[in-house]
N, C-alpha and C positions, 0 to 999 in steps of 0.2 A: 504494500500500500504506500502511496506517496506521502511525503512529509506534509504536516498540516500547514506549515508556513509557506511551503511551495504552492499548495492548492489555493490558500487564501490570497497569496500574492498574484498568482495567475488570474484568479477570479476578479480581483480588484483591477488588474491591468485590462482585462477584457471589458469590464464595465466602463472604465475610463476611456478606452478606445472608441466604443460605441457612442458614448456621450460627446466625445470630441468631434466625431464625424457628424453627429446630430447638431452640434453647435454650428458647424460650418453650413449645414443645410438651413438651419434657422436664420443665420445671418443673411443668406441669399433670399430666403422666403420673406424675411421681415417680421417673423412671428416665432415665438418659442413654443407654441402649442404643438409643434411637430414632435416634441419630446414624448407626447402621449403615444404616438405611433411607434416610436423607438423603444418604449419601455419593455414591451414583450420581446422584441428582437434582442435587446441587451440580455435579458434573462435566458433566452435560448442560447446565445453565444456562451454565456457562463456555464450553462448546462453541458454544452459540447466540450468546453475546456475541462470540466470535471470528469466527464466520461472518457475523454482521451487520456487523462492523467491516471485513471484507475483501471479502465478497461473491463469493468464488471458488468454483468447483465443488469444489475440493479441501477447503475448509473445510466446505462443506455435506455432502460425503460423510462427513467426520469426525463431523458432527452425527448422521448416520444410524448410524454405527458405535457411537458412544458411547450413542446413544439405545436401540438394541437391547440393548446390554450393560446399561445402567442400568435399563431397564424390567424385564428378566428378574431382575436381581440384587435390586433394591429390592422387587419384588413377592414374590420368594422369601423374603427376610429378613423382610418384614412378616408374611407368612403363618405363617412358622415361629416368630416371637417374640411375636406379639400376645397370646398367652395366658400368656406366661412373665413372671417378674419380672426384676429387674436381672441383666445378664450378669455372671458372676463376674469376668471380666477388668476390668470397670469398677469393681466393688467394690474390687478391688485397687488400681487407679489412683487412685480417690477416697479410699481409706482408710476406706470405710464407705458405707452407703446415702445416696442424694442428700438425703432429708429431714433427715438428721443432719449432713452436712458442709456443706450449703448450696450455692446456685448460684454463689457467688463461686469456690469451689474447682472446681466443674464447668466453669465458663467457662475458668479458667486451665489446668486439666489435660486437658480434653477438647476443648472447642469451639474454642479458639484453636489448639490443635495440629492438630485435624482441618481447620480452615480453611486453615492453612498447608500441610498435606499436599495438599489439593485443588489449591491454586495450583501446588505443585511438580509434581504428577502431570499437570497440564494444560499443561506446557511444550510438548509437541508440537503441541497445538492452537494455542497462541500463536505458535509458530514458523511454522506454516502461514499464519496470518493476517498475519504481519509480512513474512516473506521471500518468500512465493509459491512456485510450483511450479518445480522445476528438472528433476526426472526423473520423468516420469509412470509409467514402468514400475515404479519402486520403490513407488509407491502401491498397485499391484495385488499386489505381493509382500506388502506390509503387510496388505492385505485377506485374503489367503490365510492368513497367520499368525493374524490376528484370528479368522477363521472356525474354524481349528483350536482356538483357545482357547474359543470359544463352544460348540463341540461337546463339548469335554472338560468344561466347566462344566455344561452342560445334562444330558448323559448321566450324569456322575458324581453330580449331585444327584438325578436320577431313580432311579438304582440305589440310592442311600442311602435315599431315601424308600420304595422297594419293600422294602428290607431291614427297615426299621423296622416296616412293616405286616405282615411275615411272622411268624405266630405260632410257626413252627418254625425261626426263624433261629438260627444259632449265635452264639457270643459275639462273633465278629469278622466284619465284612464282608470277604470275600476273593475275591469274584467280579467278573467284568467288568473294568472299568478299575481297580477296586480291587485286582486281583491283580497289576497292573503298577506301581501307584503307591499309596502310603498316603494321598495327598492329591491326587487327580486334579482336583478342583474348584479347588484353589489353583493347581495348575500351569496350568489353563485360564485363570484370571484373569491370571496373569503373561503368558501368550501373547497375551491380548487387548491388553495395554498395550505389549508389544513390537511387535505389529502396528500399533497406533496410532502408536507412535514412528516406525516405518518409513514409514507413509503420511503422517504430518504433519511429523515432524522431519527424517529423513534425505532424504525426497523433496524437501525444500525447500533442500537443499544441505548441503555438508560442515559448515560452521560452525553453522548452525541445528541440524543433526543432532547435533553434538557437544555443544552446550549443552543440548539437549532430552534427551540420553542420561541425564541425572540422573533423569528421570521413571521409565522402566522399571526402572532399577537400583534406585531407592528402593522401588518397588512390589514387586519381587522380594525384596528384603531384608526388607521388612515381612511379606510372605506366608510366607517361610521361617523367619526367625529372631526376629521381634519379636511380631507380632499373630496369626500364623497357625500353621503346622505345628509348630514347636518348642514353642510354648505349649500347644497341644492335646496334644502327645505326652506331656507331663508327667502328664496325667490318664490318657490312654489306656494308658500303660505299666502302670498298676495293674489293668487289666482282664485276666481270665484268657484266655490264648491270644494276647494282643497281642504280648508280647515275641517269641514264636516267629514270628508273622506279620511282625513288623518285621525279623526276622533274614533273611527270604527275599524281602522286598518293598522296592523302592526307595522312599525317603521322598518324593521330589518328582518328578524327571524319570522318566517311564514307561520301564521296562526289563523284559525278560523275568524272571519270578521265578526265584530261585535254587533249585536242587534241594535237597531235604532231605538 
């Protein structure tokens, strides 16, 4: 098995390389939101680095899991955002449009942070490469949780897209998965990384699992409280009918809707 410092260093270098290339693309495009498309690609590159370092079937399975998730997410974000301007979230982080604040600010506030986040979230991939497999059955439990997450992400995004195409849609999407959770796609994303933690971190032993636990916890915190649900709710609560929808629908974990 490769040395932990070697794998950690190579993973950090891979994340830094992808973010550097993304910063170049952002400078040409005039917006930093392109980093959302690069997020999944960066994690896939780190997964490949870890698999090449260890050569185990466990690490190559993780490449497949990350690759399916990254391919779907990156293509979805690219298709959704290619005709839009800068994401309002990044305008707030930067303090203005990229051409005004400059790349120095963007690198410090966005690309360095995103690169560090990629390295942190990739801890289960690094754990599998360094520690090897201890419990194969935990790998398959992780695959099941990962699959649940992919289904929630895919179905949730498809239902949202169908809602946006419907000329007779109401003010709020409250059908399908969206009647059980106000953010089923974010819930699915969290499940994906809990599944990868099980398959890569915990399946490699108690100590690697404990260290790698930072990854799914951090991802869930970001999705719920920092970059995901809570941030979006600030805007959505201004939409007619949304407060009533929120009162009867779970914000994150899918639950049966409350009766009026």
